[in-house]
N, C-alpha and C positions, 0 to 999 in steps of 0.2 A: 434620492433613492428611497423607495418604500420598503416595508418589511417583506412583502412578497418577493421583491427582487433579491433581497438578502437571503431569503430562504432558498431561492433558486440557485444563487451563486454558491451557497454552502453545499447544496445537493450536488452541483456540478463538480465542485472541488472533491467531494467524496468519490464521485464516479471516476475522476481523473486519478485519484489516489489508488483506487482498486485496479485501474488499468496498469498503473506503474507496478503495483504488486504482482500482477500477472506477468508482466515483462521480466521482472526479477526472477520469478519462478521458472520461466522458460530458460533464462540464462543459467540458473542453477542446475536445471535438468541437463542442459547442454554440457556444462562443465562436468557433471556427474558421469556423462557418457564417455569422456576422454579416458584414455588408457592411463590408469593411475601408476603403473610400474615405471613409466618414463617421465612422469611429471612430478611424482613424489608429493612432499608436504605442501608445496605452493598451491597445488590444485585443491587440496583439502582446505587450505587457508582461504582461498577464493570462495569455495562453497560455504564455509563457515561464515565469512563476511556477508555473503549474499543472503544467507539464512537469517543472520542477525538483522539485516536491513529489512527483510520481509516481516520479521517479528515486530520491529519498530513501526513499520507501516500498518501492520494489523492493529497495533495499539492505537495509532493515530486514527485509523478508520473507525474504531469503536468510539473515540472521542468525537469525531465528526458526525457519527450516527446520532449520538446524544445531542450534539449541537443542532442538527437538522430537526430532530424531534422537538426540541425546546423552541427553536425558531418558528416552527409550524404552529406551536401554541400561541406565540406572539401574534401571528397573522390571523388566527381565528379568535383570539381573545380580545 
């Protein structure tokens, strides 16, 4: 496997991560639309957990963005 392949795989991983982050956002929005009076704290706990997951994925995305940028330097250097 050469450097260009590794750059491409890293970029694809970042794309997949962003897609997962979008799916979590959609789920969070769907839970947010549920009637909070009947579901109580558990609904809020689900939303909080999903929001935490999105935050973690956002952090991972920034790391992958840096990895892609540095890997691209390897392929051109």
